C-alpha positions in Angstrom: -22.0 30.4 -1.3 -23.1 26.9 -0.4 -20.8 24.1 0.7 -21.3 22.2 -2.6 -19.7 25.1 -4.5 -16.7 25.4 -2.3 -13.3 24.1 -3.3 -12.8 20.7 -1.8 -10.2 18.0 -1.3 -11.1 14.6 -2.8 -8.5 11.8 -2.5 -5.3 13.6 -3.5 -7.0 16.1 -5.7 -8.2 19.7 -5.0 -11.3 20.3 -7.1 -13.2 23.6 -7.6 -16.5 22.2 -6.2 -18.2 19.0 -5.4 -19.8 18.5 -8.8 -18.5 15.7 -11.1 -19.5 15.0 -14.7 -20.8 11.4 -14.7 -19.3 9.1 -17.4 -21.5 8.9 -20.4 -20.8 6.8 -23.6 -20.7 9.1 -26.7 -19.1 6.8 -29.3 -17.5 9.7 -31.1 -13.8 8.7 -31.3 -12.2 7.8 -34.6 -12.7 4.2 -35.8 -9.4 3.1 -34.3 -10.3 4.6 -30.9 -8.3 7.8 -31.2 -9.9 10.7 -29.3 -10.5 13.7 -31.7 -11.2 17.4 -31.8 -15.0 16.8 -31.4 -14.3 15.0 -28.1 -11.9 17.8 -27.0 -14.6 20.4 -27.6 -17.2 18.2 -25.8 -15.2 17.7 -22.6 -13.9 21.3 -22.5 -17.5 22.5 -22.5 -18.2 20.8 -19.2 -15.0 22.2 -17.7 -15.9 25.7 -18.8 -19.4 25.0 -17.5 -18.1 24.7 -14.0 -17.8 21.0 -13.1 -14.9 20.5 -10.6 -14.2 17.0 -11.9 -14.9 15.3 -15.2 -15.1 11.5 -15.5 -14.6 10.3 -19.1 -16.8 7.8 -20.9 -15.7 4.2 -20.6 -12.4 3.8 -22.5 -11.2 0.4 -23.7 -8.0 -1.2 -22.4 -6.5 -3.6 -24.9 -6.4 -4.7 -28.5 -8.4 -7.9 -27.7 -12.0 -8.0 -26.7 -12.2 -5.0 -24.3 -13.8 -2.6 -26.8 -17.6 -2.9 -26.7 -18.9 -0.2 -29.1 -18.0 1.2 -32.5 -16.1 4.6 -32.2 -15.5 4.0 -28.5 -12.2 5.6 -27.4 -9.3 3.6 -26.3 -6.1 4.2 -24.3 -3.8 1.5 -25.6 -1.3 3.2 -27.9 0.6 6.4 -28.6 -2.1 7.9 -30.8 -4.7 7.3 -28.1 -2.4 8.9 -25.5 -1.8 12.0 -27.7 -5.5 12.4 -28.4 -6.4 12.2 -24.7 -3.5 14.5 -23.8 -5.0 17.3 -25.9 -8.3 16.8 -24.1 -6.7 16.7 -20.6 -4.8 19.9 -21.4 -7.9 21.8 -22.5 -9.8 20.6 -19.4 -7.0 21.7 -17.1 -6.8 25.1 -18.9 -10.5 25.6 -18.1 -10.0 24.9 -14.4 -11.2 21.3 -13.9 -9.7 18.0 -13.0 -10.3 14.9 -15.2 -10.1 11.2 -14.6 -10.4 8.4 -17.2 -12.8 5.6 -16.8 -11.2 2.3 -17.9 -13.6 -0.3 -19.1 -13.6 -3.9 -20.5 -17.0 -4.7 -22.2 -16.9 -8.5 -21.5 -20.2 -10.0 -22.7 -21.8 -6.6 -23.4 -20.1 -6.5 -26.8 -21.7 -4.7 -29.7 -18.7 -3.8 -31.9 -14.9 -4.2 -31.8 -12.1 -2.9 -34.0 -9.9 -5.9 -33.2 -12.0 -9.1 -32.9 -15.5 -10.5 -33.5 -15.5 -12.7 -30.4 -16.7 -11.5 -27.0 -15.2 -13.0 -23.9 -16.7 -13.1 -20.4 -16.6 -15.0 -17.1 -18.9 -17.7 -18.5 -20.6 -18.4 -21.8 -23.8 -16.6 -20.8 -25.6 -14.4 -23.2 -26.7 -11.0 -21.7 -30.4 -10.5 -21.1 -32.5 -8.3 -23.4 -31.4 -6.6 -26.5 -28.3 -4.5 -27.4 -28.6 -0.8 -27.0 -29.8 0.9 -30.1 -28.1 4.2 -29.0 -24.7 2.6 -29.5 -25.0 0.3 -32.5 -27.1 -1.6 -35.0 -26.6 -5.1 -33.5 -30.0 -6.8 -32.9 -28.9 -9.7 -30.6 -26.2 -10.2 -28.1 -23.7 -12.9 -28.9 -22.9 -15.7 -26.5 -19.3 -14.9 -25.3 -16.4 -17.3 -25.0 -15.6 -18.4 -21.4 -12.4 -16.7 -20.4 -9.4 -18.8 -19.6 -7.0 -17.9 -16.7 -4.7 -16.6 -19.4 -7.5 -14.4 -20.7 -8.2 -13.1 -17.2 -4.5 -12.2 -16.6 -4.4 -10.5 -20.0 -7.4 -8.4 -19.1 -5.9 -7.4 -15.8 -2.6 -6.4 -17.6 -4.7 -4.4 -20.1 -6.1 -2.3 -17.3 -2.6 -1.8 -15.8 -1.1 -0.7 -19.1 -3.9 1.6 -19.9 -3.4 3.1 -16.4 0.2 3.8 -17.2 -1.0 5.4 -20.5 -3.5 7.5 -18.6 -0.7 8.9 -16.4 1.4 9.6 -19.5 -1.6 11.5 -21.0 -1.8 13.7 -17.9 -5.0 12.5 -16.4 -5.5 13.3 -12.7 -6.7 9.8 -11.8 -8.5 6.6 -12.9 -11.9 5.1 -12.4 -12.3 1.4 -13.1 -15.7 0.5 -14.6 -17.0 -2.2 -12.3 -20.7 -1.3 -12.8 -23.6 -1.7 -15.3 -22.8 -5.2 -16.4 -19.4 -4.7 -18.0 -16.6 -7.2 -17.3 -15.6 -6.5 -13.7 -19.3 -6.4 -12.8 -19.9 -9.6 -14.7 -17.5 -11.4 -12.5 -19.3 -10.2 -9.4 -22.7 -11.2 -10.9 -24.1 -14.6 -10.3 -26.0 -14.3 -13.6 -22.9 -13.9 -15.7 -20.4 -15.8 -13.5 -21.1 -19.5 -13.5 -17.4 -20.5 -13.0 -16.3 -23.3 -10.7 -12.7 -22.3 -10.4 -11.0 -19.7 -8.1 -12.9 -16.9 -10.0 -16.4 -18.2 -9.4 -18.7 -19.4 -6.7 -18.2 -17.5 -3.4 -18.2 -13.7 -3.3 -14.5 -13.8 -2.3 -13.8 -15.7 -5.5 -16.0 -13.6 -7.7 -14.1 -10.5 -6.3 -10.7 -11.9 -7.2 -10.3 -10.2 -10.6 -11.5 -6.9 -9.2 -9.0 -7.1 -6.4 -6.2 -8.2 -8.8 -7.0 -5.4 -11.2 -7.0 -2.7 -8.5 -3.7 -4.0 -7.2 -2.2 -4.1 -10.7 -3.3 -0.6 -11.5 -2.1 0.7 -8.2 1.3 -0.8 -8.8 1.3 0.7 -12.3 0.5 4.3 -11.2 2.0 4.6 -7.7 0.5 5.5 -4.4 -0.1 9.2 -5.1 -2.5 8.8 -8.1 -6.2 8.9 -7.6 -7.8 5.5 -8.2 -11.4 4.4 -7.8 -14.0 2.1 -9.0 -17.6 2.5 -10.1 -20.0 -0.1 -8.7 -23.6 -1.0 -9.2 -25.7 -4.1 -8.8 -27.8 -3.7 -12.0 -26.5 -4.2 -15.5 -27.4 -2.4 -18.7 -29.2 -5.6 -19.6 -30.7 -6.5 -16.2 -32.1 -3.5 -14.3 -33.5 -5.7 -11.5 -30.3 -7.7 -10.6 -29.5 -7.8 -6.9 -26.4 -9.2 -5.2 -27.5 -12.4 -3.5 -25.3 -11.7 -0.5 -27.2 -8.5 0.1 -26.0 -5.5 2.0 -23.3 -7.4 3.9 -22.0 -8.7 0.6 -21.8 -5.2 -0.9 -19.9 -4.0 2.2 -17.5 -6.9 1.7 -16.9 -5.6 -1.8 -16.2 -2.1 -0.6 -13.8 -3.2 2.1 -12.0 -5.5 -0.4 -11.5 -2.7 -3.0 -10.3 -0.3 -0.3 -7.8 -2.9 1.0 -6.6 -3.5 -2.5 -5.7 0.1 -3.0 -8.8 2.0 -4.2 -9.2 5.6 -2.9 -12.9 6.0 -3.8 -16.0 4.2 -4.9 -18.5 5.8 -7.3 -21.9 4.3 -6.7 -24.6 4.3 -9.3 -28.1 4.1 -7.8 -31.2 4.5 -9.8 -32.0 7.0 -7.1 -29.4 7.6 -4.5 -32.0 6.9 -1.7 -33.3 3.7 -3.2 -33.1 0.4 -1.3 -31.4 -2.0 -3.8 -30.6 -4.9 -1.5 -32.4 -8.2 -1.0 -32.2 -7.2 2.7 -32.0 -3.9 4.5 -33.1 -0.5 3.5 -29.8 1.3 2.6 -28.6 2.5 -0.8 -25.3 1.6 -2.3 -24.0 5.1 -1.3 -25.2 4.5 2.3 -23.1 1.4 2.6 -20.0 3.1 1.2 -20.4 6.1 3.5 -20.4 3.8 6.5 -17.0 2.2 5.6 -13.9 4.0 6.9 -10.9 4.7 4.6 -12.7 5.1 1.3 -14.1 8.2 -0.3 -17.4 8.4 -2.2 -18.9 9.8 -5.5 -22.7 9.5 -5.5 -24.8 9.3 -8.7 -28.5 8.9 -9.3 -31.1 11.6 -10.1 -29.1 14.6 -8.8 -30.6 17.8 -10.0 -31.0 21.5 -9.3 -33.7 20.8 -6.6 -32.1 18.0 -4.5 -28.4 18.6 -4.8 -28.1 20.5 -1.5 -29.8 17.7 0.4 -27.7 15.0 -1.3 -24.5 16.9 -0.5 -25.5 17.3 3.1 -26.5 13.6 3.4 -23.1 12.5 2.3 -20.5 15.0 3.6 -17.3 15.1 1.6 -18.7 13.2 -1.3 -18.7 14.4 -4.9 -22.0 14.5 -6.8 -21.9 13.0 -10.3 -24.5 14.5 -12.6 -25.5 12.7 -15.9 -28.8 13.6 -17.6 -28.9 17.1 -16.3 -25.3 17.7 -17.3 -26.0 16.3 -20.8 -28.9 18.8 -21.1 -26.9 21.6 -19.5 -23.1 21.3 -20.0 -22.9 24.6 -17.9 -25.1 23.0 -15.2 -22.8 24.2 -12.4 -22.5 27.7 -13.7 -26.3 27.9 -14.2 -26.7 26.9 -10.5 -24.3 29.6 -9.4 -26.1 32.2 -11.6 -29.6 31.2 -10.6 -30.5 30.4 -14.2 -33.1 27.9 -15.5 -31.9 24.3 -15.8 -33.3 22.4 -18.8 -34.6 18.8 -18.7 -33.0 16.3 -21.1 -34.7 15.8 -24.4 -33.8 12.3 -25.5 -34.2 13.3 -29.1 -30.6 14.7 -28.8 -29.4 11.0 -28.6 -31.2 10.0 -31.8 -30.5 8.1 -34.0 -27.3 7.4 -32.0 -25.9 8.9 -28.8 -23.1 10.7 -30.5 -21.7 14.1 -29.9 -22.4 15.1 -33.5 -26.1 14.1 -33.2 -26.3 16.2 -30.0 -24.8 19.2 -31.7 -27.2 18.8 -34.7 -30.1 18.7 -32.2 -28.8 21.9 -30.6 -28.5 23.6 -34.0 -32.1 22.8 -34.7 -33.3 24.1 -31.4 -31.4 27.3 -31.9 -32.9 27.8 -35.3 
């Protein structure tokens, strides 16, 4: 059996293999954000399909402006905790570990159960158009600039949701600092035009990220897995690059490590791409070169290249998205030498919900 299929230690977790389910928005919770039976069946399928670690979809963190999509799950009250606990218990019973991705939408705000007003580092409208997969909104709104009180409330929302995650039985937490959501917006010179201690220099733009990691670490203790997902690009801006380049990204990695993060989950369009204004390394390359932080890689991992990717980043976990969505039993299929299907994006139409995926599968079976 190849190394990628061997039981491995990652942070403080022992996982059955090096494959992780990448977080994928499914907008299938109840209207009030409560996880439901459909979601429990969904996540259990990936655990039974052999993934050593599951990372949930982005889960909102407060009853203000953190929710970004209709039917997005939350983790802010007892009903949410109970709903997630059912999912966690079923994933554990199937032999996998599971961590929750905590997310604040910021300016990328399409629907919210609690407010109609988006907030963000600055009053900057996202580029492009909202995602049709996740709602019917045709234009991004211009968000309200966050006050320092708003920033502190957002940080506390992450911390309280982290406490709730521990209460629900999760094995760890991943903060969503990628893809143009709030923490990524503070790092971005497109979204962040502030002139106070949260804007300008990279050190200032990092401040909320560092504060959030410290607050979450204090909330969950030293023995609970904690990481952050990082990218340069946003959902609305696939070409964005950090102006500080490779050295700046390394500064971010060292800062999140020093604040208390155990791992970084990179999302590269392709894990071997060169996303910097200077240099020829991928995001994963930079993280791998920093001592004291573990790595989850993501970007085009499939049945053909997974061994090479695993060898290139020893000890890392391999997060699979599209191939996993097409094949919830991706890992078991690899073990058994079975054919791996390509994704058919028709399964995400008209919306990227679990029910629409199941309806697509029913039609294929017929």
